[in-house]
N, C-alpha and C positions, 0 to 999 in steps of 0.2 A: 504494499500499500504506500502510495506517496503522501507526504506531508501537505497538508490544507495550507493554501496561501492565507494571509491575515484577511479576516473578515472586517474585524473592528479596530480602531486605534483610540486608546484613551489618552488624553493630555491632562496632566494635573501639576500642581505646586506641593511643597513640602507639607503643607497644612491639610492637604487632601489625600496624602500618600496612603494613609491605612485603608481610608474608604476605597480608593483607586485599586489597591491591591485586593480587597475583597471583593469588590465589583469584578474584577478580571477573573478571579477564581470563580464567581457564581456564574459567570457567562461561559466561562469554559466547560464547566460541567453541564452547561446546558448545549453542548457540541458546537459552540462558536469558537472560531479562533480569533484570539486576541493579540494585538501588538501594543505595548507601551513603552514610550521613552521615559528616562529618569529626568523628567522636566523639571524637578525640582534643584536641578544641578545645571547651572547655568553653562556647563561645558558641552552639554547636549547641543547647544546651538552649533557646535563645530562639527557634530557628528554628520559625515557626508550622506548617510542613507536615510536621514529623517525623511526627506522629500519623497525618495523611494518607498518608504514604509508606508507613509500617509497615502501615497498614490496606489499601493496595492489594496488598500482597505476599501470597502464598501460603505462603512460609515464612520465618522469621526465623532467621538464624544469628548466633551470638555467638563471637566469637574471644576466648577465656578468656586473659588474661595477668594478672600481677600489678597492673598499671597500670589496666587495664580492671576489676579487683575495686574499685578506690578512686576511679574516675571517675564523677563525678555525672552525664554524659551518657550513660555505658552504663547506668548503673543506672536513667536515666529511660527509655531506649529498650527496656531489657528489661521494666521495668514496664508500657510501652505494649503490647508485645506480649503479655504475660501477661494484660492487662486485655481485649484484643481476643481472646483465645483462639486467638494465632496458634501453629500448630506451631512449637517452638522446636529447633534443633539445637545443641548447643553443643560447639564445637571447643576443646580444651585444646592450647594452643601453648606456654605457659610456665608455672611455677607449680603449684600445687596445684588439684585440681577444687574447684568450688564447692559447698559442702553443700548450699546451697538449690536446686541444679539436679541433685543425685546421682542422684535417680529417673529422669532424662533419659538416662543412661549416656552421658557424654561422650565424644567421639570424640578420641583422642589423634593428634597429628600434629607435623610438623617443619617448618622455615622452607621446605625445598626440596620439600615434598610439597602440592602444592595442585592438585587435591584428591586424596585418597586413595580408594581402592575402597570402604572404609568410608563416607566421606562422599558417595560417589556412590550407595551402596546406599540409605542413608537418604534422601537426597533422591528416588531412584527412588520409595520407598514414597510419599513425601509428595506428590510431583507427578502420581503415578498417581490417588492419592484425588483432588487437586484436578481432574484431567482429568475423572475421573467426575462430580464435582460440577457442572463447567460443562458438560459434554455438549454440545462444540461439534459433534460428530458421532458417531453410533454406530459403533463400530469393529468390529462383528460382520460376518460373511458374511452372515447371514440379512438383516440390515437394508439391507445394501447392495443384495442381490437384490432386496428388496421396493421400492427406490426406483425410480420411473419414470424412464427416460432422458429423458424429456420434462420433469421437476420443473424448475420455475423457480428455481435456487440463485443466481442471479447477484447479486441484491442483497446476500444473505447472505455471499457469499463475497467480494464487494467491501469489505465491513465488516469481516469476521472473518478472511479469509484469511492474513494476516501473524501476529496473535497466535495463532492456532490452529496454524498452521504452526510456529511456535517451539515451542509447548508440546507438540505431538505428536512434533516431531524430537527434542526433549528426553527424551521418553519412550522413543523409539526409541534413542537412543543410551545410555540408562541402562540399559534393559532389555536390549539387546544384540538384539533382534528386528529382522527385516527389516521395512520400511514399504514398502508400494506406493501410490504418489500417484495413484490413479484411483478410479472410482466416485465415490459420494457424497463420500467424506473426500477424494478427489482434488479435486474441484471446489471443495470447501471450503479446500484448502491452496492450490491453483494459482490459482483465482480466474477465469483465462481459459480453463481446460481446457473441452472440450466432449467430447462423443461417448457412446456407450452405458456404461451401467454395469456393471462386471464383478462377479461373484460371488465372487472369489478375494480374500481379505483380505490377502494378501501375506506372512504369517507362516509359510505354506508348509509344511504336513506333506506326506510323500510319500503320495500318496492316489491314488485310482483315476483322478483329473483328471491326474496326471503322465504317465501313458503317452499319454494323447491329446495332452497338449501336445508331448511329443517326437516326434509322427508329422509334426509341420510341419518338423521337421529332420532330414534324413538324416545317416548316418553320416559321410559325406564333407563335410558342411557345404554342400550345394547345395540345401537347402530354404529356407524362409523363415523363420528363427527369430525370436520376438518379436510376430509378427503373428496369433497363434491367437485373441487377443481382437478381436473386430469393432469397426473404428473406431480401434485404437490399434498403437503399435509400443513394445514394453516394452525398456528398457535397464537395465542393473545400475549402479549406483553403489556402489563398494567402498572405504571409507576408514576409517580409525581415528577413530570418534567417542568413544573413551573411551581411558585408559591415556595413556602418556607421548607419543605422537604425535599425539593430539588438538589439541595447541596448534597444530600446522600442517595438520593434514588437514581439519579441520573447515570451514576456509575454501573448500577445494576444493569440497566439497559446494555451498557457496554460488554459487560460480563456474559450476559446471556446471549447476545449477539456474535459475540466470538465463539460461544459454544456451537451456535447455529451454523456459522461459517465452516467450522472445524468438521462438524457431522457432514454437512453438504460436501465438502471436499471429500470426504471419505466414501462418498456413495449415498447420504440420506438415510433416511428411514423406510423400511419396506421398499426400496427400489424408488422412494419419492424424495424430492427436495422439501426441507422445511421452508416455510414461509412465515413471516412474523407480522401480525397485525398490531401496530404500537398505539396505545392510547394513553393519555395524559389524565391522571387521577386530579391534578391540580391542587394537591395537598387538602383537598375538601372531600369528606367523606361520603356526602350525596353524589357527588360527581363519581366517585369510585362505584358506586352504585349503578348509577346511569351507565358508565362505560362498561362495566360487567354483563350488564343485561344485554347491550349491543353486540359484544363480542360473542356471546352465547347465542342469542337470537338472530342477529343479522349476519355476522361474520361467520357463524358456525364453527368456531375453532374447536380442535381436539383437545386443547388444555389451556388454561392461563396461568401464567407466571407472574407473580405480582405482589404488590401491597409492600409497606415498612412497618408503619404504627400497627399496634394493635386495634386502634381506632378504624383504620381504614378495612383491616381483616374482618373486624366484627360487623362492620357495615356491610360487606358483601356475602358474610357466611350463610345467612339465610337464603340467598338466591341460588349457590352453589347446592346447597342442601335440597332446597326446593325442585331444582331442575335436575338433580343428580348429575352435576357436572364436577370438574376436577380442578382445583387450585393448587398451585404448589408455591408455598410460602417461604422465602428464605431467611427470615430473621429469628435471632434469639428473641424469646418473648416469655410471657409470665406463667406458661402453662395452664392449667386449670382448664384443659379444652383438649378434645380428641374426636374431631369430626372425621368423619366416614369420607367427606369429599375433601378434604385437605391432606397434603403430604407437606409436612413441617420439616425443612432442612436446615434450619437454625438450631440454636440450644434451648433447652428448658432450663428452670432455674437449678436442678441438681447437676446440669452440664455447664453452668456458668456464675450464676449468683452465689449459690450455696458454697461452693469451693472457695470463692473469692472472699467469702465472709470469714471461712474458716482460716484461709491464709493470711487475712489482715490480723485477725487476732493473735496468730503465732508469731508475726514479723513485724508488727508496727507498734511502737512504743505507746501510741495513742489508744486510749480505752473507751472513749465515747464515741457514738456514731450518730450520724445525721443523715438523713434521707431527703434529696431534692429531686423532683422529676416533673414530667409532664403531668397533666390533669387527665389521666386515663387509667384503663385497666392495670396495666403494668405497673404504674406507680402503687395502685391500691392493693395489687397481690404482692409485690415488692415489700411492702409495709407489714403485711400479714408475716410474711415468711421471715423476713428479718428479726421481728419481734420473738416470733416463736423459736427460731434458731439461737437469737442471743439468750433466751430463757433457756433453753436446753443446754447451752454451753457454759452458762453461769452456774447450773445446777449440778453440772457434771452428768446429765443425762445423755443419751445418744437415741438417735431414731432406730426403728426396726431395721432398716436397710443400711445401717452403719454411715449415715451422711456425716456424722461428726463423733469423735471419740469421746467428746465432753471435756470439761475443763472447769477449774475453781475459779477462773480469772472472773472478777466482776466486770460485768458488760451492761450497757444500757443502751438504748435507742434515746439520745438526748433531745431530739426534735425532729420535725419532718415539715415540708412544705410543698405543695404541687403548684406549678405554674400553669395557667391556661396558656395553650399555643400561642405564641407570637407575643406573649404579653412581657411587660417590664421584669427582669430578673433581680432589679436592685433591692427590693423588699426582701426577697429570698435570702440573698447574701446578708443583708441586715440582720435577718432572723438566725443565721448561721453565727455570726457574729455575737449575738446576744445569748444563744444556748451554749455554744463552745467558745466562752470568753479565753481558755488557755489551750485552744487548740482541740483537734479531733479530726476523725475520718469522716469523709463526705461521700456517699454513696449517691451517684448521679446516673438518673434513667432519663435525662432531658433528650430530645431528638432534635435534627436539623440545625435551622438557623437560630434556635434557643441555646444550643451549645455555643454558637459564637459570641452571643452576647454574655453568657455565663461567664466563661472563662476569661473573656477580657476585663469584665468587670471584677472577677476575684483578683486578677493580677493588679487592676489599678486599685483595688482596696489593701493591697498588702497580703492578702491570703496565699502565702507560699508553701509548696509542698512538704517543706521540713515540718510545718506545723499542722497544716490543713491538706493532707493528701486526699486527692480524689480518686475514688475508683469508678469508672464509667463503664456502663452495660451498653452502650447505644451510640458510640463514638469510636471510629477507627481511623485508618491511615488517610483515608479520602477526606474525612472532616479535618483532621489535623493540618493536612495541605492546604485546606482553605482558610481554617482558621489563622494558622500560623504558628509554629513548632515553638516559638519564643512564648508564647502564652500557655504552654502546655506541658514543657519539659520537666521531667520529674514526677509527673502525675501517673496514675495507672488505667489499665483497662482490662477487662478479661473477655476472652473470645475463645473459639475454637482453633482459629487460625491467625497467624500474623506475617506479613510478607517477608520476615527473616526467619521464618521455618527453614531449617536445613534440610533439603532433600531434592533428590533429582527431580521427582515430579514437579515439585514448588518450582525449582529453578526454570524448568522448560515452560510452565505456566507463565510465571512472571516475564521472560524473555518474549514469549508469544504475545502476551497483553502489551507490552512496551512497544512491540514491533508493530502492532495493528494501531495503538492511539498515542504513542509518543513517550520517549524516554522520561519526561518530566512526570509521568502518571505513576500512580500506586495502585497496590492491590490491598483488599481488605477481607476480614472475615463474610461480611455479609455479600460481598461480590464472589468469594469463592462458593458460598451457599447457592447462590444463585446460578452459577455455572455449573455446579454439581447437579443442581435439580434438572437442568435439561438434559443431561446425559442419563441420569437415572429415569425420567420419563422415556426417554429414546430406548433404552435397554428394555423398559417393561413393555413397550410396544412393539419391540421385535420378538420378546418372548411370548407375548400374547397372538402376535400376527395379524393385529387389527388395533384400530384406535378406539374401540369400544370401551365406555368407561368402566364398567364392571369388570371386564375381561383385563385391562391395564391395571385396574387397581389390585386384582388376585395375582396378576403376573409381578407386581412391584415389591411384594413381600419377599425378602431375603436378597434383594438385589445388593451388590457391593460395587463400590467404585473406587478407583485409587484417586482421591480428591487432593487438591493442593496442601491441606493440612493433614493428610494421612488417610487411610483407608476408612471407608464409611460403609456402614449396613442399615438398609432400610428394615425396620421393624414393622410387625402387624399393629402396633400402636400409631403407626404412620410418623414416626420419628425416627432418627438416626442415632446409632452409636457415633460417639465422637470424642476424640481427647480434649482435654481442657487445658487451656492455657492462661496465664497471667503475664501481662507485659508492662515494662516501665518505658514511657516516652523519652525518646533521645533527642538531642538537638537537631539532629536531621529530620525530625519528623517520623521516624520509624520505631518499632519497639525492640527493646532488650527483653528477651523472654527470659523472666526470673522464674517461673514455676511452669511445670507441665506435668499432666498425669502418666503414668508408665504404660496404661492401657486405654483403649477408649471406653467411654463411660455409657453404660446404657441409659437411655431416656426414661424418665418417670415423669410423665405430663400431669398426673395427679399428685400434688405436693405432700410428702410424707410428714412435712413439720406443721401443717395446718389439720387441726382436728376434724374439720368438715370433710377432707378428702383423704385422710390417712387411712392407708390399707385398700384403698381402691386402685384399679389397674384398668387397662384398654387393651381389646384384643380385637380387630376387625376380622382375623382370618377366620372367626368362629362368631357368626351373627348371634348364638345364644348369649355371648358375652358382650359384645359390642363396644360401645365408647366407654362405658364405666360400669363396672361390676366389682364386686366385693368376693374373691376368692374364699371358699371354705378353709377354715382354721388348718386342715389337715393338708391343705394343698399349698405348695411352694409357689407363691406368688411371683410371677414374672412382671417386671415393669411395662 
């Protein structure tokens, strides 16, 4: 794949540097290529390639601040953009609007808002116009239908696939529409994809074709969904490509698409190429529900790979169960769920949160715990689990399954606070300081952009990891890259995978990912879980010989895969056996792995610390047992 040409150029002065860096990272996570000169350094005036860089860009973004107004470098860059007749998007970060740009209607923003919906909407307009001008492929259904399946697009796809892919995915993320990567456009985006051209453009109005699509899947899921197009199998990718969760979820699409490209290059599934219908959940739970229904009913996909937060998963769960469809969910979550229609490739608490608490008790001098997190099911379950676990550890008790050996060390949950999505974290940090005046351990379950605000405010308030170490369960390498490692060095995270895992499999995966998306990119546990999910589904489909939901479900049990983090096995409780790791954040933004389990840990969806679920297990290989049952006392309970 060739590297994309710069699509955007950001100009800023020193008082806008932090915001500009955050904006750049957020836009790159949305598949936009961004160029940015060191405009706060007047020596950049002498850089011979500034005009070339701006000339190569589709849009010029100006971060307006008092220092930028007086900066010779910024003035020179703006003059170049005007001379080259580039679309200019002024962003008012501080100070007054610039009179000379008043006709452009500057977008006002704050340091913790990058990018706002207004910025995305304006970029949507600019990039759609640029896409039309470049015409990498005609997006209309008519043009796709008119293209011959035998047309030779291989050379064009080889030279233009990555730049075009980035630009079209950018358009899809901003416009909020579905993108189906097949037909003439699919060959251009994927490069290696083969097979007949479809007439469907993927933006999916409910048309007469919808009823025909649905005939291939019966009400009980025993049809062959996703196979109504000759020569392909359609799957759905449903993640937040915009909004506060885009900082995390866009990278999952990259990982899933890498798996699809590898599988297609190796011959596909059942002799067919996989095509992905991409939908934007937009960090909005009703939108996730709407897009799920579209993927199942309109696009007739064979399976959906998606979601990040528990709120988004809960929002769509009833749809998958009512329609007997299949969701592959890639995130560590709170457990206390075991749906017949979901395969969970992330961790449950006994594979993440619980071992982390035990490790902190054994290795950190601080004795008091404080829980901060998003206002969601994960936070509420984490609170119950941590309080029960600390009580067990404090009394020297142990759970039946040996999740803790017990300790006489005095422990307590000193306090907790939940933060509504996208709200100010300052009050939460004030409560931490009030409840932990002498320091303590912070357990963090925040998601997305809230992690950006939290760690930057933590640093500003002087809460350093030597006295206030943070253990995060929903922040990995990709978030660190975008937040800035200078705000995070010395804190911890617990996952099943880190990029620094030493193995030949991981080395190959990291190299392949960087080759596809750039040397500056990183890999993470949620990305590895998303990548693994596609391969496990592929193996189950091949074992079943069909995409029938019930057949694939049965074939999935016992499937193993050599994942980037180690060998995983899919259990009848729809979760994976996985190793557990704890990492300490380094100055380079990666993790020093400080602890790992010797063997993969079996998953326990129903928590054994919580009284209401202690003793319960899940086994979907036997419908008489199902999602939640309590084995007889004489029966050895399997998790």
